[in-house]
N, C-alpha and C positions, 0 to 999 in steps of 0.2 A: 504465504505462500513465498518462500525467499528466491529471488531470482539474481544470479551474479550477473545479471548481461542487460543491460539496459535495449540492447535491439529486441531480444525473447519479449520482455517484459514490454515493449512498445507493442508489439504483435498482441499480444494479447492482450493489451487493451483496447487498442483500435478493435481487435474482432471480436471485444465486446464481451472475451471469456472473461475479465479480471478488472476488478474497480480497483485503483491505487492511486498517491500519495505522489505526484511525480513533480521533478524540481520546475522552477516557473520556464528555464532554459529549454529544457526536454517540451514539457507541452507547448511551445512555441516552433518549436520545430516539427514537430507530429502535428501541428495543426489543430491539436485539443480544442473542442467547443468549452468555453467556461459557463456554466450556469449559476445568477448570481442569484440568491433568494430575500426576497424583502417581505415585510410584512408576514411573516412566517408567526403561527401563534403556538408553535410549538417547540419545545427547551429539549432539542436533541441532545443524547450521550452517544458513546463512541464505546463499544466492544472491542477487545481484540484477543483474538482466538489463537494461540500459538501451537502447532503440530510440529513437534520434533522427536526422534527417537532417544535424542540423551545418552550419558553413558560417558561420560567422558569432561574433560576441564576447557571444555568451548566455550568463548561467549554467551553464545544465546546459553548454556546450562547455567553460566553465572545469571544473567538476563532474567530466567525464570525463577532463579532462585532469589533473585531482589525483589522478586514482584510477589 
């Protein structure tokens, strides 16, 4: 999800509708809870799924072609 407004992004995260990587300062401002995982027997990987309409020379089109 692309959100161009940190207020909207924070509302979605705080409402449990979205999981996001947020800047440290923003985490402090919204009082986010950090969870430290220790002794995890799993090696985790992340997958990025990007959905866009395409059709143009936008930065997102260039990024997806590079991937």
